[in-house]
C-alpha positions in Angstrom: -1.5 17.7 -13.2 -2.2 20.9 -11.3 -1.7 21.7 -7.6 -5.2 20.8 -6.6 -5.1 17.4 -8.2 -1.7 16.8 -6.6 -3.1 17.6 -3.2 -6.1 15.4 -3.6 -4.0 12.4 -4.8 -1.6 13.0 -1.8 -4.5 12.9 0.6 -5.8 9.7 -1.0 -2.3 8.2 -0.8 -1.9 9.1 2.9 -5.3 7.8 3.8 -5.2 4.5 2.0 -1.5 3.4 1.9 -1.5 1.7 5.3 -5.2 0.8 5.5 -6.3 -2.6 4.0 -8.3 -0.9 1.2 -5.9 -0.6 -1.7 -4.3 2.8 -2.5 -4.3 1.8 -6.2 -8.0 1.3 -6.4 -8.6 4.7 -4.8 -6.1 6.4 -7.1 -8.1 5.1 -10.0 -11.3 6.5 -8.7 -9.8 9.8 -7.7 -7.8 10.3 -10.9 -10.7 9.3 -13.2 -13.1 11.6 -11.3 -10.7 14.5 -11.8 -9.9 13.6 -15.4 -6.1 13.4 -14.8 -4.4 12.2 -18.0 -1.8 9.5 -17.4 1.7 10.5 -18.3 5.3 9.5 -17.1 5.4 12.3 -14.4 1.9 11.4 -13.1 2.9 7.8 -12.8 6.1 8.8 -11.0 4.2 11.2 -8.7 1.9 8.4 -7.5 4.8 6.3 -6.5 7.2 9.0 -5.2 4.7 10.5 -2.7 4.9 7.1 -0.9 8.1 8.5 0.6 6.0 10.9 2.6 3.9 8.1 3.9 7.1 6.1 4.7 8.4 9.0 6.8 5.3 8.9 8.9 6.2 5.3 9.9 9.7 6.4 10.8 8.4 9.2 12.9 5.7 7.3 14.8 8.0 4.3 15.5 11.3 6.1 15.7 12.6 4.1 18.7 11.8 0.8 17.1 14.2 1.5 14.3 17.0 1.8 16.7 16.2 -1.2 18.9 18.3 -4.0 17.5 19.9 -5.3 14.4 17.5 -8.3 14.4 14.7 -5.9 13.6 16.4 -4.9 10.3 17.3 -8.5 9.5 13.7 -9.5 9.8 12.6 -6.8 7.5 15.2 -7.8 4.9 14.1 -11.4 5.1 10.4 -10.3 4.7 11.3 -8.0 1.8 13.2 -10.7 -0.2 10.2 -12.5 -1.8 8.7 -9.2 -3.1 12.1 -8.2 -4.5 12.6 -11.6 -6.3 9.1 -12.0 -7.7 9.0 -8.3 -8.6 11.9 -8.7 -10.9 10.8 -12.1 -12.3 7.2 -11.0 -12.9 7.7 -7.4 -13.8 6.1 -7.6 -17.3 3.1 -9.5 -16.0 2.6 -7.1 -13.2 2.8 -4.2 -15.6 0.0 -5.8 -17.7 -2.2 -6.2 -14.6 -1.5 -2.6 -13.7 -3.3 -1.6 -16.9 -6.5 -3.4 -16.0 -9.0 -1.4 -13.8 -11.2 -4.5 -13.9 -8.5 -6.5 -12.1 -8.5 -3.8 -9.4 -12.2 -3.9 -9.0 -12.3 -7.7 -8.7 -9.4 -7.7 -6.2 -11.1 -5.1 -4.1 -14.3 -7.2 -4.0 -12.6 -10.5 -3.3 -10.3 -8.9 -0.7 -13.3 -7.3 1.0 -15.1 -10.7 1.3 -12.0 -12.1 2.9 -11.7 -9.3 5.4 -15.2 -10.0 6.6 -14.0 -13.3 8.0 -10.4 -12.7 9.0 -11.2 -11.9 12.6 -13.0 -15.2 13.0 -10.3 -17.2 11.2 -7.4 -15.9 13.1 -8.7 -15.2 16.6 -6.2 -17.0 18.8 -2.9 -15.1 18.4 0.2 -16.2 20.4 2.6 -13.4 19.3 2.0 -10.1 21.0 5.4 -8.5 20.6 7.4 -7.9 17.4 10.5 -9.3 19.1 8.8 -12.7 19.1 8.5 -12.7 15.3 10.9 -15.3 13.9 12.8 -15.1 10.7 10.7 -17.9 9.2 7.5 -16.1 10.2 8.9 -12.9 8.6 9.7 -14.8 5.4 6.1 -16.2 5.3 4.7 -12.7 5.7 7.0 -11.6 2.9 5.3 -14.1 0.6 1.9 -12.7 1.5 3.2 -9.3 0.4 3.8 -10.7 -3.1 0.0 -11.2 -3.4 -0.2 -7.5 -3.4 1.5 -7.3 -6.7 -2.0 -7.9 -8.1 -3.4 -4.4 -8.2 -6.3 -3.8 -5.8 -5.2 -6.4 -3.3 -3.6 -3.9 -0.9 -0.1 -4.4 0.3 -1.0 -3.6 3.9 -4.0 -5.9 3.8 -2.1 -8.8 2.4 0.8 -8.5 4.9 -1.6 -7.9 7.9 -3.6 -11.0 7.0 -0.4 -12.9 6.4 0.8 -11.9 9.9 -2.4 -12.9 11.6 -2.3 -16.3 9.8 1.1 -16.8 11.5 -0.4 -16.1 15.0 0.5 -12.4 15.2 -2.0 -10.3 17.1 -3.8 -7.7 15.0 -1.7 -4.9 16.4 1.6 -6.6 15.9 0.6 -7.8 12.4 -0.4 -4.2 11.5 2.8 -2.7 12.9 5.0 -5.3 11.1 3.2 -4.4 7.9 4.0 -0.7 8.4 7.7 -1.5 9.1 7.9 -3.8 6.0 6.5 -0.9 3.9 9.7 1.1 4.5 12.1 -1.0 2.4 9.4 -2.0 0.0 8.4 1.6 -0.8 11.9 2.8 -1.0 12.7 0.1 -3.5 9.6 0.8 -5.5 10.3 4.6 -5.6 14.0 4.0 -6.5 13.1 1.8 -9.4 10.4 4.2 -10.6 12.9 7.1 -10.5 15.5 5.0 -12.3 13.0 4.0 -15.1 11.8 7.6 -15.4 15.3 9.0 -16.1 16.3 6.0 -18.1 13.5 6.7 -20.5 14.9 10.2 -21.0 12.4 12.2 -18.9 13.2 15.1 -16.7 11.5 16.9 -13.8 10.7 20.6 -14.2 10.7 23.2 -11.4 6.8 23.1 -11.1 6.9 19.3 -11.0 9.5 19.4 -8.3 7.1 21.6 -6.3 4.3 19.2 -6.9 6.4 16.3 -5.5 7.4 18.3 -2.4 3.8 19.3 -1.7 2.6 15.8 -2.4 5.1 14.2 0.0 4.4 16.7 2.8 0.6 16.1 2.6 1.0 12.3 2.3 3.2 12.4 5.4 0.7 14.4 7.5 -2.3 12.4 6.4 -0.6 9.0 6.8 0.5 10.0 10.3 -3.1 10.6 11.3 -4.3 7.5 9.4 -1.9 5.1 11.1 -2.6 6.3 14.6 -6.4 6.1 14.0 -6.2 2.7 12.3 -4.3 1.0 15.1 -6.8 2.2 17.7 -9.8 1.2 15.6 -8.3 -2.2 14.7 -7.7 -3.1 18.3 -11.3 -2.4 19.2 -13.3 -3.3 16.1 -11.3 -5.5 13.7 -11.5 -5.6 9.9 -15.2 -6.0 9.2 -15.9 -2.4 8.3 -12.9 -2.4 5.9 -14.3 -5.5 4.3 -17.6 -3.9 3.6 -15.9 -0.8 2.3 -13.8 -2.8 -0.1 -16.8 -4.6 -1.4 -18.6 -1.4 -2.1 -15.5 0.2 -3.8 -14.9 -2.9 -5.9 -18.5 -3.1 -7.0 -18.4 0.6 -7.9 -15.4 0.2 -10.1 -16.8 -2.9 -11.8 -20.2 -1.3 -12.4 -18.6 1.9 -13.8 -16.5 -0.2 -16.2 -19.5 -2.4 -17.3 -21.4 0.9 -17.9 -18.8 2.0 -20.3 -16.8 4.5 -18.2 -13.2 4.8 -19.1 -11.4 4.4 -15.8 -7.6 4.4 -16.0 -4.7 3.4 -13.8 -2.3 6.3 -13.5 
């Protein structure tokens, strides 16, 4: 991986991590287009730059993270299902992560669902995060588990999960952002542990790539989150649904045409 490729992947990560469009699907398209060969460091890079995206949430919602202990307890409760199922189904998840077709189908199906989400859940009763109960947080956490299927989109699953529990679009989206913090920290920590456990090391150039990738992912995610919330309040999910359908069909058609797309 060179610096240009690292910058492109970081931009893709920042743009797609918090939107309901699947960062995994876009990483496949971007990496395959640039011909990036999959290796242990590339796989680490795509996970580690999520830390930059996480930082954007902490900066944008700084005051919320110092509001009350209940805020953290709700995030812990919502995180538990993903932690449990992630450990129990880790081998199956790894198998799915090797299937670009699974990503294409997930993008397509998820896109169709997003076309109707605004009609299905159009009577929210929870307009403040403080009104989210522990039980509601747990239910949203189970929705996050669906995102273990590559291409589903972690943010998409948790936002739809929140809306199904009567959260407004804005509150559901923000809770999804907050829940990303422990989830991504855990995913990055596990990836780093596995990387070093397998005997790999990070060179000086690779360290620079990680730094650059995280900085760019942070800046782009910062802009993406602010724009997404504003757009979501006014227009809803329909455009994201159509976008996912097009992206999913593109991946499926490329695979059926014999192109060798790969998950990095």
